[in-house]
N, C-alpha and C positions, 0 to 999 in steps of 0.2 A: 393276359393280365400284366399290369405294370410291375416294376421292380418293388420289392418290399421296402418300406420306409423305416430307416433306422432312427430311433428316438433317443439313443443314449447320450448324444451330444447336442440335443436340441437347445439347451439353455446356454451353451458355450457361445460367447460372442464371436462373430466372424468379421474379419477385416475385408473390406471390398477389394476386389482384384485391381491390380494396377497401382500406379503411384498416387499419393495423396493429392487432393486438389490444391493444396498450398504447401509451401516448404515447412519442414519441421522447425519448431522453435529451438530445439536443442542444437547446440553447436554454434549457430550464428549469433545468438542473442548477446554473447559476451562482448561483441565488437560494436554493439549499437549504442546510440546516445540514450540518455534517460527519457527524452521525449519519444524516441522510437520504441523503447521498451514499454513505456506506458501505452502507446498505441497498440502494440502487440497484445498487451494485457487486456485492453478493452475489446479487441477483436476476439480473443479467446472467450472472454466472458459473454460476449454477444452470441457467439456460436453455441456455447454450452447452454445458454438460455433458450435458444431456438430449438436445439435438440431435445432439451427437457420438455419443451412444448409439444414436440412430436410424440414423446412417450405419454404425456398427459392426454393428448387427443385420443389415444387408445385406451386410456384408463389404466395404464400400467406404470411401473417404475423399474429401477434397475434390478429389483429382486422378485418381481411378480412372475409366477409360474406361467409358462407358455403352453402347457399341456393340460389336458383334461385329467380328472382323477384316474381314468383307466389308461393313461399314457399316450393318448393321441393328441396331435396338434390342435390347439383351439381354433375353431372356425370363425369366431367372432372378432378376431384381430388379425392384422397382417404380421404374421410371425417373422417373415424374412426381413421386413422393414424394421421391426423392433430389434432384431438381433444386430442388424447393421448399425442402427442408431446407438445401441448400447456399446458396440465396439468403438464407434467414433468418440463417444463420451469418455470411455476409459482412456483412449489415446490422447484426447485433449486435456484431460485432468492430469495426466503425467507431464504433458508439455507445460501446463499451467504451473505445476509444482516446481519444475525446473526453472521456469521463467521468474517466478517469485524469488527463488534463491539468488538468481542473477541480479534482480532489482535490489534485494536486500544488501548484497555485496556492493553494488554500485553506490547505494546510499551511504553505507559505512565509509567507503573510500572517499566519497565526495565530502562527507562531514569531516573526515580526518584531514583532508586538504584545507578545509576552511579553518580548522583549528591551527594548522601549521601556519597558514597565512596570517591568522590573528596573532599568533605568537611573534612572528616576524614584525608585524605592524607595531605591537606593543613595545618590543625591544627598541625599534627605531624611534618611536615616540619618546621613550624614556631617555634615550641618548640625546635627542633633540632638546628635551627640557633641561638636561644637565648643561648643554651648551648655550642655553638661553634662546634657542631658535623658536620661532612661532610657526607651527604647521597647521593650516586650516583643516578641519575635520569635516568630511562630507557625510551627512547622515541620510539614511534611507527614509523615505516618507512612511509614517505608520500606516498599516493596513488592517489592524485588528485591535480590539480593546478587551482587556480582562474584565468580565462582568462580575464573576464571583470566584472565590477560592475556598475550598473545603479545608477545615482544620486538620492538621497532621497528614496532609496529602503531599505527593511529590511536588506539586506546584508551590505549596506553602514552604516546604523544605528548601526549595530553590530561591525563595524570596519574592515570588510574585504576589502582587496585591491588587485588589479590585481598583479599577481606574487606570492601571498601567496600559500604555499604548505600545503595541509591539511593532518594532521597525524591521527586525529580522528574526526568523524562527528557523535556526539551522540554515539550510539552503533556500528557504522560502522568504520572499519579500513581496512588495506591493505589485511588482510586474508579473509574478508567476503564481500567486497563491490560489487562483481559480476558485474563488468563493470559499476559501479555507480548505478545499479538498487536499491541496498539497501539504497543509499542516497535518492533517490526519495521516497522510502517507508517511510523512517524516516521523511522526510519533510511532506508528506501527513498525516502521523499519529500523527504529533505534531503541527498542525496548531494552532496558537495563544498560543503555549507553547515554553518555552526556550529550545534550543538545545545547548549543550556544544560543541564547535568546537575548537579543538587544531590545531594551525597552526605554521608553521615555515616561518619567513619573513627575507629576506636578506636586511640588512641596507645599508646606503650609504658608510659605511666603510667596506663593504663586509663581515660583520659579520652576524651570524645567531641569530635571536631574536625569542624565543619561547613564544607564546601568547595563552591565553585561552579566547575565546569570547563567549558571549551568543547571539545566533541567534534565532529570533522569526519569523517563517514563518507566513505570513498573507496576506489576500486579500485586495483589495480596497486601495492599497497604491499609486495608480496612474500609475502602469505599469503592464506588463505581469508577470504571474507566482506568486509564493509565496515568492520568494527570491529576484529576481532582479539581479541575477548574472549568469554568465556562467562558468561552471566547466568542466574541461577536465581531463581524466584519465592520469596518468603518466606511 
């Protein structure tokens, strides 16, 4: 007869023997560029989705029992594969959480540097105006337009109005907005923090007015989302 099968740890996830197939996110992520961090995030999301598909193919999830009511391994599923898949999902979710913390810190530091640069530029411009110098201002090309603004929303509090064309949204501009995906990332990464938004607004006299607004994404303002406005790509 074979050795008796112990069932007490059947549901505990097991980690495959040997090193992981790819390096851990932890530790190295802090030294990566934002583009590299974003690539790692997308890789983790893709692998988690694939692993979730493995569980779905067996008709189970992270909590499904792997034993019969009388305590024996279920014969209708691959118990070993499910346990290994669950362990990998737990491992990747921990990596994903750490990576998102690094990305959030990266976004805050990047935004802080933009504010510092803006402060230096404003000071230099003011001094030039006092001296009577003329300094040409290079404006980014607009990449999005405000379609609507909800009353009493963070967007309205910042001064955004329908029709405003967005030249810069924090670190996001025409060259990197990626179909406005980077705008969403900037908003999520700066909840309760000011985002510098540069806009172009057409006045009643059909002139262009260039404005700089401080927009603070926040919850619990009484409506949906963190901004309370609808933005469309140009």
